[in-house]
DSSP file (Angstrom, degrees, kcal/mol; ACC not computed):
  #  RESIDUE AA STRUCTURE BP1 BP2  ACC     N-H-->O    O-->H-N    N-H-->O    O-->H-N    TCO  KAPPA ALPHA  PHI   PSI    X-CA   Y-CA   Z-CA
    1    1 A M     >        0   0    0      0, 0.0     4,-2.2     0, 0.0     3,-0.3   0.000 360.0 360.0 360.0 144.5   13.1  -56.1    1.6
    2    2 A H  H  >  +     0   0    0      1,-0.2     4,-1.5     2,-0.2     5,-0.1   0.875 360.0  52.9 -54.0 -45.4   12.4  -57.9    4.9
    3    3 A A  H  > S+     0   0    0      1,-0.2     4,-0.5     2,-0.2    -1,-0.2   0.898 111.3  45.1 -61.9 -42.1   10.8  -54.9    6.6
    4    4 A E  H >4 S+     0   0    0     -3,-0.3     3,-0.7     1,-0.2    -1,-0.2   0.867 111.1  53.9 -71.8 -35.7    8.3  -54.3    3.8
    5    5 A N  H 3< S+     0   0    0     -4,-2.2    -1,-0.2     1,-0.2    -2,-0.2   0.766 107.5  51.6 -69.1 -24.3    7.4  -58.0    3.6
    6    6 A E  H >< S+     0   0    0     -4,-1.5     3,-2.1    -5,-0.2    -1,-0.2   0.538  90.5 158.5 -91.3  -7.3    6.6  -58.2    7.3
    7    7 A K  T <<  +     0   0    0     -3,-0.7     3,-0.1    -4,-0.5    -3,-0.0  -0.285  56.2  33.2 -54.4 140.4    4.2  -55.2    7.2
    8    8 A P  T 3  S+     0   0    0      0, 0.0    -1,-0.3     0, 0.0     2,-0.1  -0.985 120.3  60.2 -88.8   3.3    2.0  -54.4    9.1
    9    9 A N  S <  S-     0   0    0     -3,-2.1     2,-0.2     1,-0.1    -3,-0.1  -0.468  94.0 -92.8 -90.6 160.4    4.2  -55.9   11.8
   10   10 A E        -     0   0    0     28,-3.1     2,-0.3    31,-0.4    28,-0.2  -0.482  38.5-144.2 -66.1 138.7    7.7  -55.0   12.9
   11   11 A A        -     0   0    0     -2,-0.2    58,-1.8    28,-0.1     2,-0.3  -0.687  18.6-169.2 -97.7 158.5   10.4  -57.0   11.1
   12   12 A C  E     +AB  32  68A   0     20,-0.7    20,-2.1    -2,-0.3     2,-0.3  -0.990  11.5 166.2-150.2 157.7   13.6  -58.1   13.0
   13   13 A A  E     -AB  31  67A   0     54,-2.1    54,-2.7    -2,-0.3     2,-0.4  -0.981  31.9-117.6-163.0 162.0   17.1  -59.6   12.2
   14   14 A I  E     -AB  30  66A   0     16,-2.3    16,-3.1    -2,-0.3     2,-0.5  -0.919  27.9-140.0-108.1 135.4   20.5  -60.2   13.7
   15   15 A L  E     -AB  29  65A   0     50,-2.7    49,-2.3    -2,-0.4    50,-1.3  -0.863  14.3-163.3-103.1 124.8   23.5  -58.5   12.0
   16   16 A F  E     +AB  28  63A   0     12,-2.9    11,-3.0    -2,-0.5    12,-2.0  -0.813  34.8  98.5-104.3 144.5   26.7  -60.5   11.7
   17   17 A G  E     -AB  26  62A   0     45,-2.6    45,-3.2    -2,-0.3     2,-0.3  -0.939  59.0 -73.2 177.4-150.9   30.0  -58.9   10.9
   18   18 A T  E     -A   25   0A   0      7,-2.1     7,-3.4    -2,-0.3     2,-0.5  -0.890  25.9-129.4-133.8 161.5   33.3  -57.6   12.3
   19   19 A V  E     +A   24   0A   0     -2,-0.3     2,-0.4     5,-0.2     5,-0.2  -0.974  30.1 172.0-115.3 122.7   34.5  -54.6   14.3
   20   20 A K  E >   -A   23   0A   0      3,-2.7     3,-1.9    -2,-0.5    -2,-0.0  -0.989  69.2 -14.6-134.6 124.7   37.4  -52.7   12.8
   21   21 A D  T 3  S-     0   0    0     -2,-0.4    -1,-0.1     1,-0.3     3,-0.1   0.902 128.4 -53.6  50.1  46.9   38.7  -49.4   14.2
   22   22 A E  T 3  S+     0   0    0      1,-0.2     2,-0.4    -3,-0.0    -1,-0.3   0.598 114.5 120.8  64.3  13.8   35.5  -49.0   16.2
   23   23 A N  E <   -A   20   0A   0     -3,-1.9    -3,-2.7     2,-0.0     2,-0.6  -0.911  59.8-138.2-106.9 134.9   33.4  -49.4   13.1
   24   24 A N  E     -A   19   0A   0     -2,-0.4     2,-0.7    -5,-0.2    -5,-0.2  -0.806  16.9-163.0 -88.8 123.4   30.9  -52.2   12.9
   25   25 A I  E     -A   18   0A   0     -7,-3.4    -7,-2.1    -2,-0.6     2,-0.5  -0.926   9.0-147.4-111.1 112.1   31.0  -53.8    9.4
   26   26 A V  E     +A   17   0A   0     -2,-0.7    -9,-0.3    -9,-0.2     3,-0.1  -0.664  25.9 166.5 -80.9 124.1   27.9  -55.8    8.7
   27   27 A K  E     +     0   0A   0    -11,-3.0     2,-0.3    -2,-0.5   -10,-0.2   0.706  64.7  15.9-107.7 -31.2   28.7  -58.8    6.4
   28   28 A E  E     -A   16   0A   0    -12,-2.0   -12,-2.9     2,-0.0     2,-0.5  -0.988  60.4-142.9-145.1 153.5   25.5  -60.9    6.7
   29   29 A V  E     -A   15   0A   0     -2,-0.3     2,-0.8   -14,-0.2   -14,-0.2  -0.978   8.9-156.2-118.4 125.5   22.0  -60.5    7.9
   30   30 A F  E     -A   14   0A   0    -16,-3.1   -16,-2.3    -2,-0.5     2,-0.1  -0.864  19.8-143.2-101.3 100.8   20.2  -63.3    9.7
   31   31 A L  E     -A   13   0A   0     -2,-0.8     2,-0.3   -18,-0.2   -18,-0.2  -0.410  22.6-172.7 -68.5 135.2   16.5  -62.7    9.2
   32   32 A T  E     -A   12   0A   0    -20,-2.1   -20,-0.7    -2,-0.1     2,-0.4  -0.797  23.2-110.0-125.3 167.1   14.3  -63.6   12.2
   33   33 A K        -     0   0    0     -2,-0.3     2,-1.1   -22,-0.1    12,-0.5  -0.814  20.7-130.8 -98.5 136.7   10.7  -63.9   12.9
   34   34 A N  B >   -F   44   0B   0     -2,-0.4     3,-1.4   -24,-0.2    10,-0.2  -0.763  20.6-167.1 -84.2 100.5    8.9  -61.5   15.1
   35   35 A I  T 3  S+     0   0    0      8,-2.3    -1,-0.2    -2,-1.1     9,-0.1   0.657  83.5  61.7 -70.5 -12.4    7.1  -63.9   17.4
   36   36 A E  T 3  S-     0   0    0      7,-0.4    -1,-0.3     2,-0.1     6,-0.1   0.759  88.9-151.6 -77.2 -24.2    4.9  -61.1   18.8
   37   37 A E    <   +     0   0    0     -3,-1.4    -2,-0.1     1,-0.2     5,-0.1   0.944  45.4 145.3  47.5  54.0    3.5  -60.4   15.3
   38   38 A S        -     0   0    0      3,-0.6   -28,-3.1   -28,-0.2    -1,-0.2  -0.904  58.3-143.1-123.1 146.5    3.0  -56.8   16.4
   39   39 A P  S    S+     0   0    0      0, 0.0    33,-0.4     0, 0.0   -28,-0.1   0.515 104.7  36.2 -81.8  -4.9    3.2  -53.5   14.6
   40   40 A V  S    S+     0   0    0      1,-0.2     2,-0.3   -30,-0.1   -31,-0.1   0.455 118.6  34.2-126.9  -3.5    4.8  -51.8   17.7
   41   41 A N        -     0   0    0     39,-0.0    -3,-0.6   -31,-0.0   -31,-0.4  -0.968  58.0-158.0-146.1 159.8    7.0  -54.5   19.3
   42   42 A F        -     0   0    0     -2,-0.3     2,-0.3    -5,-0.1    -8,-0.1  -0.997   6.1-176.4-141.6 148.8    9.3  -57.3   18.3
   43   43 A T        -     0   0    0     -2,-0.3    -8,-2.3   -10,-0.0     2,-0.5  -0.986  15.0-149.7-140.4 131.3   10.6  -60.4   20.1
   44   44 A I  B     -F   34   0B   0     -2,-0.3   -10,-0.1   -10,-0.2     5,-0.1  -0.873  32.5-111.5 -97.9 132.2   13.1  -62.9   18.6
   45   45 A S     >  -     0   0    0    -12,-0.5     4,-2.1    -2,-0.5     5,-0.2  -0.215  18.0-120.1 -62.0 152.5   12.6  -66.4   19.9
   46   46 A N  H  > S+     0   0    0      1,-0.2     4,-2.6     2,-0.2     5,-0.2   0.873 114.6  57.7 -58.1 -37.8   15.3  -67.9   22.1
   47   47 A E  H  > S+     0   0    0      1,-0.2     4,-2.5     2,-0.2    -1,-0.2   0.923 108.6  43.9 -61.7 -44.5   15.7  -70.7   19.5
   48   48 A Q  H  > S+     0   0    0      2,-0.2     4,-2.4     1,-0.2    -1,-0.2   0.849 112.0  53.5 -70.7 -32.5   16.5  -68.2   16.8
   49   49 A L  H  X S+     0   0    0     -4,-2.1     4,-2.1     2,-0.2    -2,-0.2   0.935 112.1  44.3 -65.2 -45.3   18.8  -66.2   19.0
   50   50 A I  H  X S+     0   0    0     -4,-2.6     4,-2.2     1,-0.2    -2,-0.2   0.925 113.9  50.7 -63.6 -45.2   20.8  -69.4   19.9
   51   51 A E  H  X S+     0   0    0     -4,-2.5     4,-2.6    -5,-0.2    -1,-0.2   0.898 109.5  51.7 -59.6 -40.8   20.8  -70.4   16.2
   52   52 A S  H  X S+     0   0    0     -4,-2.4     4,-2.6     1,-0.2    -1,-0.2   0.916 110.0  47.4 -66.9 -42.3   22.1  -67.0   15.2
   53   53 A Y  H  X S+     0   0    0     -4,-2.1     4,-1.9     2,-0.2    -1,-0.2   0.881 113.1  49.1 -67.4 -37.1   25.0  -67.0   17.7
   54   54 A K  H  X S+     0   0    0     -4,-2.2     4,-2.5     2,-0.2    -2,-0.2   0.928 112.7  47.9 -63.7 -45.1   26.0  -70.6   16.6
   55   55 A L  H  X S+     0   0    0     -4,-2.6     4,-2.0     1,-0.2    -2,-0.2   0.911 110.2  51.2 -63.3 -43.6   25.9  -69.5   12.9
   56   56 A A  H  <>S+     0   0    0     -4,-2.6     5,-3.1     1,-0.2     4,-0.3   0.910 111.1  49.1 -60.3 -41.3   27.9  -66.4   13.5
   57   57 A E  H ><5S+     0   0    0     -4,-1.9     3,-1.4     1,-0.2    -2,-0.2   0.924 109.3  51.5 -63.7 -44.3   30.5  -68.5   15.4
   58   58 A E  H 3<5S+     0   0    0     -4,-2.5    -1,-0.2     1,-0.3    -2,-0.2   0.858 112.5  46.1 -60.2 -35.0   30.6  -71.0   12.5
   59   59 A K  T 3<5S-     0   0    0     -4,-2.0    -1,-0.3    -5,-0.2    -2,-0.2   0.437 113.8-120.3 -87.3   0.0   31.2  -68.2   10.1
   60   60 A K  T < 5S+     0   0    0     -3,-1.4     2,-0.3    -4,-0.3    -3,-0.2   0.898  72.6 126.6  59.0  42.5   33.9  -66.7   12.4
   61   61 A L      < -     0   0    0     -5,-3.1     2,-0.3    -6,-0.1    -1,-0.2  -0.828  55.2-125.6-121.2 164.5   31.8  -63.5   12.6
   62   62 A D  E     -B   17   0A   0    -45,-3.2   -45,-2.6    -2,-0.3     2,-0.9  -0.724  25.8-110.2-103.0 157.1   30.5  -61.5   15.6
   63   63 A V  E     +B   16   0A   0     -2,-0.3   -47,-0.2   -47,-0.2     3,-0.1  -0.829  46.0 168.4 -81.8 112.2   26.9  -60.4   16.3
   64   64 A V  E     +     0   0A   0    -49,-2.3    27,-1.6    -2,-0.9     2,-0.3   0.507  51.0   0.5-107.0  -8.2   27.4  -56.7   15.7
   65   65 A G  E     -Bc  15  91A   0    -50,-1.3   -50,-2.7    25,-0.2     2,-0.4  -0.998  51.6-125.8-170.1 168.7   23.8  -55.4   15.7
   66   66 A I  E     -Bc  14  92A   0     25,-2.4    27,-2.8    -2,-0.3     2,-0.4  -0.993  25.4-160.0-125.8 133.7   20.1  -55.9   15.9
   67   67 A F  E     +Bc  13  93A   0    -54,-2.7   -54,-2.1    -2,-0.4     2,-0.3  -0.902  19.3 153.9-112.1 140.8   17.8  -54.7   13.2
   68   68 A H  E     -Bc  12  94A   0     25,-2.0    27,-1.7    -2,-0.4     2,-0.3  -0.973  29.7-126.2-155.4 165.0   14.1  -54.0   13.4
   69   69 A S  E     - c   0  95A   0    -58,-1.8    27,-0.2    -2,-0.3     3,-0.1  -0.771   3.8-150.4-112.2 156.4   11.5  -51.9   11.7
   70   70 A H  E >   - c   0  96A   0     25,-3.3    27,-2.4    -2,-0.3     3,-1.3  -0.869  18.3-170.9-117.5  91.7    9.0  -49.3   12.8
   71   71 A P  T 3  S+     0   0    0      0, 0.0    -1,-0.1     0, 0.0   -31,-0.1   0.803  81.7  24.9 -57.0 -32.4    6.3  -49.7   10.1
   72   72 A N  T 3  S+     0   0    0    -33,-0.4     2,-0.3    25,-0.1    24,-0.1   0.084 119.2  47.3-124.8  23.8    4.3  -46.7   11.1
   73   73 A S  S <  S-     0   0    0     -3,-1.3    25,-0.7     1,-0.1    26,-0.3  -0.888  87.6 -66.8-152.0-177.1    6.7  -44.4   12.9
   74   74 A I        -     0   0    0     -2,-0.3     2,-1.8    22,-0.1    23,-0.1  -0.245  50.8-102.2 -75.5 163.3   10.1  -42.7   12.7
   75   75 A A  S    S+     0   0    0     21,-0.1    19,-0.2    19,-0.1    21,-0.1  -0.501  82.1 113.3 -85.9  67.8   13.5  -44.6   12.9
   76   76 A F  S    S-     0   0    0     -2,-1.8     5,-0.1    19,-0.1    19,-0.0  -0.997  76.2 -93.2-138.1 140.5   14.2  -43.7   16.6
   77   77 A P        -     0   0    0      0, 0.0    34,-0.1     0, 0.0    -2,-0.0  -0.266  37.5-139.2 -58.6 130.2   14.3  -46.1   19.6
   78   78 A S     >  -     0   0    0      1,-0.1     4,-2.5     4,-0.0     5,-0.2  -0.246  33.4 -96.5 -74.8 173.7   11.0  -46.4   21.4
   79   79 A S  H  > S+     0   0    0      1,-0.2     4,-1.7     2,-0.2     5,-0.1   0.890 129.5  49.4 -61.4 -37.7   11.0  -46.6   25.3
   80   80 A I  H  > S+     0   0    0      2,-0.2     4,-1.9     1,-0.2    -1,-0.2   0.916 109.2  51.7 -66.4 -42.7   10.9  -50.4   25.0
   81   81 A D  H  > S+     0   0    0      1,-0.2     4,-2.6     2,-0.2    -2,-0.2   0.929 107.5  53.2 -57.7 -46.0   13.8  -50.4   22.5
   82   82 A K  H  X S+     0   0    0     -4,-2.5     4,-1.4     1,-0.2    -1,-0.2   0.878 106.3  53.0 -58.1 -40.6   15.8  -48.2   25.0
   83   83 A K  H  X S+     0   0    0     -4,-1.7     4,-0.8     1,-0.2    -1,-0.2   0.923 114.6  40.8 -61.4 -44.7   15.2  -50.8   27.7
   84   84 A F  H  X S+     0   0    0     -4,-1.9     4,-1.1     1,-0.2    -2,-0.2   0.771 106.6  62.7 -79.0 -25.7   16.5  -53.6   25.6
   85   85 A M  H  < S+     0   0    0     -4,-2.6    22,-0.2     1,-0.2    -1,-0.2   0.855  98.7  57.9 -62.9 -33.9   19.4  -51.6   24.1
   86   86 A H  H  < S+     0   0    0     -4,-1.4    -1,-0.2     1,-0.2    -2,-0.2   0.886 113.3  37.2 -63.8 -39.7   20.7  -51.3   27.7
   87   87 A S  H  < S+     0   0    0     -4,-0.8    -1,-0.2     1,-0.2    -2,-0.2   0.564 119.3  50.2 -90.8  -9.2   20.9  -55.1   28.0
   88   88 A N  S  < S-     0   0    0     -4,-1.1     2,-2.6    -3,-0.1    -1,-0.2  -0.737  73.9-169.4-126.9  80.3   22.0  -55.7   24.4
   89   89 A P        +     0   0    0      0, 0.0     2,-0.2     0, 0.0    -3,-0.1  -0.312  47.0 105.1 -79.1  64.2   24.9  -53.3   23.9
   90   90 A V  S    S-     0   0    0     -2,-2.6    17,-0.3    -5,-0.2     2,-0.2  -0.715  83.7 -71.4-123.2 176.8   25.3  -53.6   20.1
   91   91 A V  E     -c   65   0A   0    -27,-1.6   -25,-2.4    -2,-0.2     2,-0.6  -0.549  44.7-149.7 -70.8 135.7   24.4  -51.3   17.3
   92   92 A W  E     -cD  66 105A   0     13,-2.9    13,-2.3    -2,-0.2     2,-0.5  -0.954   8.3-163.3-109.5 120.1   20.6  -51.1   16.8
   93   93 A V  E     -cD  67 104A   0    -27,-2.8   -25,-2.0    -2,-0.6     2,-0.4  -0.906   8.1-170.3-105.6 126.8   19.5  -50.4   13.2
   94   94 A I  E     -cD  68 103A   0      9,-3.2     9,-2.2    -2,-0.5     2,-0.5  -0.963   9.4-154.3-122.2 134.6   15.9  -49.2   12.8
   95   95 A Y  E     -cD  69 102A   0    -27,-1.7   -25,-3.3    -2,-0.4     2,-0.6  -0.927  10.6-143.7-107.4 125.3   14.0  -48.8    9.5
   96   96 A S  E  >> -cD  70 101A   0      5,-2.9     4,-1.3    -2,-0.5     5,-1.0  -0.801   5.7-163.4 -88.6 120.2   11.1  -46.3    9.3
   97   97 A G  T  45S+     0   0    0    -27,-2.4    -1,-0.1    -2,-0.6   -25,-0.1   0.750  90.4  50.9 -70.4 -25.1    8.3  -47.6    7.1
   98   98 A I  T  45S+     0   0    0    -25,-0.7    -1,-0.2   -28,-0.5   -24,-0.1   0.784 123.1  27.7 -86.7 -26.1    6.8  -44.2    6.7
   99   99 A F  T  45S-     0   0    0    -26,-0.3    -2,-0.2     2,-0.2    -1,-0.1   0.450  96.5-132.2-109.1  -3.5   10.1  -42.4    5.7
  100  100 A S  T  <5 +     0   0    0     -4,-1.3     2,-0.3     1,-0.2    -3,-0.2   0.928  62.7 130.5  50.3  50.7   11.8  -45.4    4.1
  101  101 A E  E   < -D   96   0A   0     -5,-1.0    -5,-2.9     2,-0.0     2,-0.4  -0.970  51.8-140.8-136.5 151.0   15.0  -44.6    5.9
  102  102 A F  E     +D   95   0A   0     -2,-0.3     2,-0.3    -7,-0.2    -7,-0.2  -0.864  21.2 175.7-105.6 141.4   17.5  -46.5    8.1
  103  103 A K  E     -D   94   0A   0     -9,-2.2    -9,-3.2    -2,-0.4     2,-0.4  -0.973  14.0-149.6-138.4 154.5   19.1  -45.0   11.2
  104  104 A S  E     -DE  93 114A   0     10,-0.7    10,-2.5    -2,-0.3     2,-0.3  -0.955  14.0-178.5-131.3 150.7   21.4  -46.6   13.7
  105  105 A Y  E     -DE  92 113A   0    -13,-2.3   -13,-2.9    -2,-0.4     2,-0.3  -0.951  14.3-160.1-143.2 154.5   22.0  -46.1   17.4
  106  106 A V  E     - E   0 112A   0      6,-2.2     6,-2.8    -2,-0.3     2,-0.6  -0.953  21.5-130.7-129.3 155.4   24.0  -47.2   20.4
  107  107 A F  E     + E   0 111A   0     -2,-0.3     4,-0.2   -17,-0.3    -2,-0.0  -0.930  43.4 142.4-108.1 116.6   23.2  -46.8   24.0
  108  108 A E  S    S-     0   0    0      2,-2.6     3,-0.1    -2,-0.6    -1,-0.1   0.344  89.3 -33.6-112.7-109.4   26.0  -45.4   26.2
  109  109 A T  S    S+     0   0    0      1,-0.1     2,-0.3    -2,-0.0    -2,-0.1   0.641 140.1   2.0 -84.5 -14.6   24.8  -43.0   28.9
  110  110 A D  S    S-     0   0    0     -4,-0.1    -2,-2.6     0, 0.0     2,-0.4  -0.904 102.0 -68.4-152.9 176.1   22.1  -42.0   26.5
  111  111 A I  E     -E  107   0A   0     -2,-0.3     2,-0.5    -4,-0.2    -4,-0.2  -0.629  50.2-169.2 -74.9 129.0   20.9  -42.9   23.0
  112  112 A I  E     -E  106   0A   0     -6,-2.8    -6,-2.2    -2,-0.4     2,-0.3  -0.985  16.0-138.2-124.5 125.4   23.5  -41.8   20.4
  113  113 A E  E     -E  105   0A   0     -2,-0.5    -8,-0.3    -8,-0.2   -37,-0.0  -0.647  21.7-165.1 -78.8 136.0   22.8  -41.9   16.7
  114  114 A I  E     -E  104   0A   0    -10,-2.5   -10,-0.7    -2,-0.3     2,-0.0  -0.923  25.2-100.8-121.2 149.9   25.7  -43.2   14.6
  115  115 A P        -     0   0    0      0, 0.0     2,-0.4     0, 0.0   -12,-0.1  -0.319  27.2-145.7 -70.9 149.9   26.2  -42.8   10.9
  116  116 A I        -     0   0    0    -14,-0.1     2,-0.5   -12,-0.0   -14,-0.0  -0.947  10.9-167.8-111.8 134.3   25.4  -45.6    8.4
  117  117 A E        -     0   0    0     -2,-0.4     2,-0.5     0, 0.0     0, 0.0  -0.984   9.0-152.1-124.1 121.9   27.5  -46.1    5.3
  118  118 A F              0   0    0     -2,-0.5    -2,-0.0     1,-0.1     0, 0.0  -0.817 360.0 360.0 -92.1 126.0   26.2  -48.4    2.6
  119  119 A L              0   0    0     -2,-0.5    -1,-0.1     0, 0.0     0, 0.0   0.395 360.0 360.0-105.7 360.0   29.0  -50.0    0.5
């Protein structure tokens, strides 16, 4: 898995899919590089962001989420995550390296956890 391979740093990816009945359905994962190479922060390069949006458009999919890992903490948005969630209003999926669990969140007036269903 991408998150385990990137340890000790945070891993990150862009999630492509569709929205149906207010549900985000992830169809593909576009793995990206954390250019910060940090265990507590991640940044996706502008080049990879542009590439991901072009690829999603070619595949007739939407960017429905952002994934990243917290290698040494819980799967809950950090204060920096919250800041970027406000400007990137998609589902944020976080993987906890210490609990081996995925959780997902959206930012409305506050951080709201939403259920994940693996099909």
